[in-house]
N, C-alpha and C positions, 0 to 999 in steps of 0.2 A: 655144612659148607665152612670152608676155612680159607684165609687170605694168607699168603705168603708175601713177605715184604723183604727184598734183598736189596741192601745198600752197597755200592761199590765205588772205591776211590781210586780211579786209573790215572796213570802217568801222563801227563800232559800229551806228548807227542806220540801216544799210542791210541789216540781215539777212534781212528778208522779200523784198526784192528779189534778193538774192542767192541765197536759197534757190529762187525761182520760176526764175531762169535757170539754175541747176545743174539742175533738174529738166529744163528745157527741153533742154540739154545731153544728158542722160541720155536722154532720150525719143529724141533723134535718132540719138545713138549706137548704140542697141539696134538700129536698122535698119540698121546699118552691115555691110558684109562683113568677116568678122574678128573682130566684137565678140563676147566670150564671156560675160562677166559684170561686173558693178562695183557699188559702193558710195559714197554720199557720208556722210561723218562729220563731226560738228562736236565740236570739244573741249569738256568738261565743264569743264575749269579755266580755259580762255580761249575763251569763246564766238565770238570774233572770228577764230579759227583752224578754217579748214575742210580737209579733207581727202578727195580723191576717189581711189578705187583701182580701176583697170579692167583686165581681162584680155583680150587680144588673141591671136589665133592666131600672128600675126608682126609684125616691126617695120614691114614694107611696106605692111600693111593700116592698123597705127596711123597710120603717115605719112600715109596717103592721107586719113584722116578729120581728123588735126591740121591738114593744109593745106587742107582742104576751104572752099569759100565759105562754106556751111552753118555749119561750126563757126566759121570766122572772124567772120561777122556776130554770133553770140551771144556770143562772147569780146570782141568790141568793145563789146558792150551791159554785159559784166560788169566790163571793166576800169576804169571811173570809180568803181565801188563797192568797189575793192580799197585798202588802206592801204599794200600795197608790191606789187611785180611778182609774179605767181604763179612758182611754181617747178617743173618738171616733171622727173622722174626715170624713167628707162627701166630694168627689172630683167628678167634673164632667169632661167628656173628653171635650178636644179642638177640635171642630169637622172640623175646618178648618185644624188642622193637623193631621187627621186622612184619612185613605183610604175610609172610610164608604160612599156609594153613599148618596145623600142628603135626598133621601127618607127613609133612615133608621135613619136619626136623630130625628123623631119624637119620639123614645125612650128615648131621654134625655130631658124630659121637664125642668130641672134645667138650661140646656143650653139656652133654648127658652123663660125663663122668664126674 
């Protein structure tokens, strides 16, 4: 499994539009093969700073969603609301530190490469 962390800095006067589009993205992502879970966070100290954390079975399934026409269409509507380009980071689980049994590690192709 992998975690995707996307940081976005929105324009202060566009928060409602941004939240709506992030909800749209989540609604569509939930329907994608490989999506496990996710959360959308907004900084208390800096309300223009948004963080989306999602969990996917593997990087290939994330990439399929990331490059899909459906996601790109919503992202194109989100882009004008941003004060800076979004930053996406991909993390893999450290399997040795997890309780997952060894046979489930096959889901993390990043860790095995």
